[in-house]
N, C-alpha and C positions, 0 to 999 in steps of 0.2 A: 658464342658459336659460330665458326664459320661455314660458308655455304660458298664459297668463292675456291675453282681451284687453283692448285698452282699450275706454272706453266708446263712442268713435266709428267709425263705419264706415270702412276701409280705402281709400284712394284706390286702390290694387293688391293684390291678393291672387293670389300665384304657385301654381299646380297642379299638381303633380310624383309622381310615383310614387315618386321617392326621393329623398335628397338625396347621394347618391353615383353615381358614373360620371359620363360625359362630360356629361349630359342634367343631373344633380346640381349640379355645377360651375357650368354657364351660368347656372342658376335663380340661385342662390347670388350669382353676379356682377351681373346684374341687378338683383336683390333690396337688393343692399348698394349698390349705386350710387346705384337710385333714393332709398333712403332718405337716402343721404349727401347727396341736393339738396334734402331736406325734406320729400320725400313719406311718407304713411304706408304702409307695407307690412306683409305679412302673408304667411308660406309655409305652405302646405295641403298635406298630403304624406300619402301611403299607409302608405308607411312612413320612420316618422319618429326611427329607431334611431340614425344619424349624424349628428349635430347640432354635430359637434366644430369643423367648420370655417365656422359661419356665426357672423355678428356676434352678441353675446348683446343688443341691444338687439332685434333683429328678432323678432317675435312668429311661435312656430310652434305650427300647429295639427294633432293626427293626425287622418285621417278615415277610421275604423275603417272596414274590410274587405279580404278577403283578393286583393281583385281591382278593378278598375275597376267594373266592373258592378254588385259587391256594395257598392258603397261609395256607389251612386245615391241611395238615399234619405235616407242621414246627412248627404251633401253636397245635399240638397236641402234640407235642415230646417238646415245652416249657412249657407245663401244667404240664406234667407228672415231669419234670426236676426239676420246680421250685417250684409246689404245692401251688399256692396261697390261703391265706382262703377264699378271695371274688375276682371275675373276672365282671367286667362292662362292657359290648358290649354297644356299641351305634349308630348304623345304620342297616339296614334292614336285609343286605346282611353278615354281620359280626355276626350277631345277630344267625342268621341259622347256620354260620361255628364255632361259639363257643360252641352253643350247642351238634354240631356233634364231634367237638374236645375233649369236656369234654368224651360224651359215649368213644370216640376211645384209650382216654389216661386211662381210668376207674380210674380217681382222685378222691378227694372228695369235692375239690374246691366248693363251691355256684359261679353260673350263673348268675348274675343280667343282665337283657337284658333292656335296654331303648330306647323309640322309640320316636325319636325326629322330626320327620314330619308327616303329615297325610296319615295312609295305604291307604286311597280313593284317596287321590290325586297322592301318587305314585304309585299304581296299576293303574290308570288312562293312564300313561305316556307309559306303556308297550305293545307290541304286545300281541296279543289273547295266542297266544303260550306262551310266556312267563309269564302271567298274571294268565294262570291257571295253571304254575309251583311255582309261587311266593303262592299262595292261599294254595296250597297244604303243603306248605314249612310251610308256618304261622298255619297251621290248624292242623300239627302233629308234628312239633317240639316245638313250644313255650312252650306247657303244659309242655315240658320236662326242662324248666328253674325254676332255685329256686324262684326268684322272677321278676316282670314283673311291669316296671316304664313308663308312661307316661309323656311327658311335658305338657299337656294340661287335662282337663277335657273331651271332644270330642275326643282329639286322645287316651286318655282310654278307655274310651266306643266302639269306631272303633278295637282297639285291641282285647277287648274281642269278638267284633262280629266275627271277621275274625279267631281269634286264638281257638274260640267257649269255652273260658273261662268263668267262672262264674261271674255274675253281680257284679259290684264294687271288682273286685278280682285287678284290674290293680291299681295301687296307683299313683296319680299322684303329680310329683316334677316338680315345676316350675323352669325352667332355674337357673342357677344363675348369674346375670347380673349387680346387683348395688354395687357396693363397691366404698370406697375413690377414688381409682384410676379413674373412671368415672368421678367424679367432678374434681379433679385434671387436669384431661386431657381437662376437656371443658373452663378453666381458660386461656390457652394458645391461643397464637395467630394461627391463620389460616386465610390469608388473600384470599382475591376473587374478583373479577371485581366486586361485586355492593357494596362492604362496603361503598366506600362515597356518595352514592346515595340514597336518602330521599324517599323510598318508600317501600312497604311491600314487605317480602320475602316469596316465598313458598321454600320448600326443600324436594328432594328426595335423599334417600341413600340406593343404593342396586345392586346388578350385574344387568347388562342392557342386559336380557335377556329374551325371550317372555313373560313366565309366569309373570314376572312384570308390563308388557303391559305399560311402560312409552309412547307408541303413543298415550292411552287413555289420560295420565296425562296431554299432549302436547295438545290435543286438546280442553281439559278441560280448562287449564290454559287460551288458545288464546279467549274460548269465555267469562271466567271469566273477560278478557280485555276491553271487551266490557262496562264493570260496574265500575270498580278500576284499575287504572295502578300499576303493579306490577311487581316482576320478579322473574326468577324460577332458581335455583342452583340443578343439579343435578349432585351427588357425585356417583361415581362408572364406571366400564367400563364392558364391555363383548362383545358377537359375537353381538349384536343388534346395536352396536353404530353407525354404516355406515347407517343403515336405520333411527334410530332419527335423525342424522344430516340432511338427505335429507328430512326430514318431517317439522323439524325446518326452514329449508331453504324455502322451497315449501309455508309456511303459514306465511313466514317474519319475524320469530322472533330471527333471530341471535342475535338481538339488546337486547333482554328482557331476555334469556335462555341463562347460561352458564354451559356446560358440564366438570366439572374439572377432570374425569377421577379417578382413584382411587387415595384415600387422606389417608394416613397413621392415620392421628388422626382429622375426622372429628367433632368431638363434641364440639369445639367452636362454628361450625357454627349452631348446635343446639338451642345454647344460641343467635346469631343473627338472624337466621330465627324465623318469626311470625308464620309458622305453619308448620309441616311434613306431605308428604301426601304420602302414601302408595296405589297405583294402581294395585296391584298384582290380578290376575285371581286364583291364589292358595297359599297357606301359610301352614306353619307349626304353630312355633310359633314366630312371626316376634319380634327378639330382639329390632330392630329399635322403634317400638312402646312404647317399654318402657324404651328405651334409652330415649326418646323426652319425655315421661312425667316426667323421673328424673328430667332432666332438664329445666324443665319448657316451652317445647315447645308444643303451641296446635297440636292436631292430627286430621287428616281426614284419613279413609283407607276405602278400598272395604271391604263389610261384605261376606267374604269367609272362605272355613272351612279351619283350625279350630281353629286359634288362635285370631285371630282382635276381635270378639267380647267378648270374653272371655277376653281379655287384656283389652279393654274400657269398661268394666262393661254395656254390653247391651247399648253402647251408652252415657253411666253418663259422660264418660271421654273424650268423641271424636266423630266427627259423623261418623257415618257407613252408606255407599250407595252401592248400585247394581253393581258388577264389570260390566266394558267393557260398562260405563253409562257414558258418555261425560257430557252430561248437569247435571245429578245429582250430580256427582263429581263436575264439575264448581259451581253449587249452594250450594255445602257444604264448598266447599273452602271459597266461599265469607262469608258464614252465621260464619265461624270459626274466619274468620278476623272482623267480627262486632261483635262478641259478646262481650257484657261487662263483665269484668273482675272478678266482683261480682258475677256475673251466672253460674261461673266455677266452676264446684268439685274439689275441693281439692284432688289430687291423690295421697297423699302419705299415706292414711291409706290403699290403697287398692295395694301400692306398696311394702308392707313387705315380702311378699312369693318371689319377685325376686331377693330380699338383697343374697349377696354371704353367707354370715354366716347362713342367714335362710335356703337357701336349702342345705348347708352343713349339718347342725342340722338334716334335714330331710333324707339325704342320712345315716348318720351315726346312726340314731336311726333305719331306714328299715335294716339296715345291722346287729343292736345288736353290736355295739361297743362303745355303749356308756360307759358300765363298763370296758372295756380295757383302755380307755382315764382317766377313773377315778383312775385306777390305777396306770397309768403311771404319773400323777398329781400327786400321793400318794408319788412317793420314788423320785421325783426331788428336 
C-alpha cells in the first residue's frame, strides 16, 4: 500500500473516518471505480489501519486525529499542500470539519458533502446540548459546501430541512452496492448449522446493537414457529450479543437459532436463506436489503426512516411492518415464505441505481468530470 503522494493534485479525494464497515466499503468502491476510469484518486482517512481491501495503486493518507474535530488543522494543511480539485466527505462530523478546513486553508478545492445516514435519526441519539450544536453546525456550515449529496430521497429532504437549503437542491445518488464481485462472492461456500436441515431459513445480517432490535426479531420468529417450523441465522457481532443469547435461551430457541458472529463473506447465505429480515428501529440506507434483492432473497423490513420503504418501492419488493411490533413482523415473515413466486415483483428494473457503475457515473456527472475522462480516453 502506497502512502506517498504523486506530484500533481488529485482529481478526487475521498475523506472518510475509516475504510472498514459499510461506509468504508462504499468509499472504496467509488474510489476504485473512478480510478479505473482514469481519474487520479486519493483516500484520506482518520483510521487507515484497514487497507487490505483497497487497490494497491490508490494512494492513502492518514489524517492524524482521534476525532473529526481534532483533525481540523491537519486537514487544512493537507488541503493547502495538495489542492485537490474535489474533496468528498462522507460523515456528518467530517462534513462540518471539511468545510471549515477549506475556509482556513483558502484553497479553491470544491467540497462535496455526502450524507449517508438519516439526519433525524442521528440527531435523536444526541444529548440536547449536542443536538443544538449539531443543528447550528448543519444550518450554518452546509451552505458553504459546493455540492450536497444524499443516499436516498428522504435523506436528501432531511438535509434540505436542517441545512435550510432550497427544495430539491440536494442531489440523491444511491450507494454503489451491486457489481460482479457480489455475485461471485455469493457462489462460494459458507457452511452453517442448518445446511442439512430441510426447513425454511430466515436470515438477519447486521451489527448486534440496540437500534437493530434483534429481540423483536427473535420474538417474531418464536411467534412464527407456532404456524410453521423454520430456522433463523443471525450474522453479525456487537454489544447486544450477550442479551440476545439470554433471550434465545429464555424462549427455548437454542436449537432453532444460530448466532454466527462476524462472517467475512455472508453472501452465500443470502442464496440459501428464504427470507432476509431487517428489524431495525432506525436506518440510513440499509445495504443489506439491496444485496438480498440482488441475490434473489425475499425481504421483510421495519418501515423506518429513511431507506427501507425507498428500497422496497413502497412494499412492492418486500413486506414493510411497523418497528418494535413482533406480531406484525411474524405475520410478514410467514406471508413472505408463503408468497407464490409468480406473484413476486422482479426487482432487477428497480436495482439499476444501486449498481457501482451507475452510481459512479452519477458522481462523475455531478463533479463535471465527464470531459476529463473523455480527454483521457482520446490520448490512450
